[in-house]
C-alpha positions as CSV (number, residue, x, y, z in Angstrom):
1,M,-12.8,11.8,-4.2
2,A,-12.3,8.0,-4.1
3,E,-13.2,6.1,-1.0
4,I,-10.1,5.0,0.9
5,P,-10.3,1.3,1.6
6,D,-10.1,-0.1,5.1
7,V,-7.1,-2.1,6.3
8,E,-7.8,-5.8,5.6
9,M,-4.8,-7.3,7.2
10,V,-1.5,-6.5,8.9
11,D,1.4,-9.0,8.7
12,T,5.0,-8.6,9.8
13,E,7.5,-10.2,7.4
14,D,11.3,-10.1,7.4
15,E,12.1,-6.3,7.5
16,Y,8.6,-5.0,6.6
17,I,5.1,-4.7,8.1
18,H,2.8,-5.6,5.2
19,V,-0.4,-3.5,5.5
20,R,-3.0,-4.9,3.0
21,F,-5.9,-2.9,1.8
22,R,-7.3,-5.1,-1.0
23,D,-7.1,-8.8,-1.8
24,P,-4.2,-9.3,-4.3
25,D,-5.9,-12.4,-5.7
26,R,-8.5,-10.3,-7.4
27,Y,-5.9,-8.6,-9.6
28,D,-4.5,-9.7,-13.0
29,D,-1.2,-7.9,-12.4
30,I,0.6,-6.7,-9.3
31,R,3.5,-4.1,-9.4
32,T,5.6,-1.9,-7.2
33,P,5.6,1.2,-9.3
34,D,8.4,3.8,-9.2
35,W,5.9,6.7,-9.3
36,A,4.6,5.7,-5.9
37,D,8.0,6.2,-4.2
38,N,7.5,9.9,-3.7
39,P,4.2,9.8,-1.8
40,A,5.3,6.7,0.1
41,E,8.7,8.2,1.1
42,S,7.1,11.5,2.1
43,V,5.3,9.6,4.9
44,S,7.6,6.8,5.8
45,E,11.2,6.4,4.8
46,G,11.9,3.0,3.1
47,S,8.2,2.2,2.5
48,E,6.9,0.6,-0.7
49,V,3.5,0.6,-2.4
50,R,2.1,-2.4,-4.3
51,T,-0.6,-1.8,-6.9
52,G,-2.9,-4.1,-8.7
53,K,-4.7,-3.9,-12.1
54,L,-8.1,-5.7,-12.6
55,E,-8.4,-7.6,-15.9
56,G,-9.9,-5.5,-18.6
57,E,-9.4,-2.2,-16.6
58,D,-7.0,0.6,-17.2
59,D,-6.7,1.9,-13.6
60,W,-4.3,0.6,-10.9
61,E,-5.4,0.4,-7.2
62,V,-3.2,0.2,-4.1
63,T,-3.3,-3.4,-2.8
64,S,-0.8,-3.0,0.0
65,V,1.9,-0.8,1.6
66,L,5.1,-2.1,3.1
67,I,6.4,-0.1,6.0
68,K,9.8,-0.7,7.7
69,K,9.4,-3.1,10.7
70,S,11.1,-0.7,13.1
71,V,8.1,1.6,13.0
72,G,5.8,-0.9,14.8
73,E,2.4,-2.2,13.8
74,E,0.1,0.5,15.0
75,K,2.2,3.3,13.5
76,A,2.6,1.2,10.3
77,R,-1.3,1.1,9.9
78,E,-1.5,4.9,10.3
79,Q,1.3,5.6,7.9
80,A,0.0,3.1,5.3
81,R,-3.4,4.7,5.4
82,E,-1.8,8.2,5.0
83,I,0.1,6.9,1.9
84,V,-3.0,5.5,0.3
85,E,-4.9,8.7,1.0
86,K,-2.1,10.7,-0.8
87,I,-2.2,8.3,-3.8
88,E,-5.9,7.7,-4.2
89,S,-7.4,11.1,-3.4
């Protein structure tokens, strides 16, 4: 089982709380994949998952999760972590 990363940063923007798990600057490519909608939506309606791919690697890692602002920061942290656990375990 992969080790689930710790939350690095929580930032509230426009309509989302952006919960960052990994530094996006270390990735060659960042995407919001459709396949991540199901695990994300099963935890928090309207959430989105951003993934990053390291140069020369085949695997994608979750870089951050966007949770609707109405949830609140503490609950957003919990929900984002639950989403990452579903995807990476």
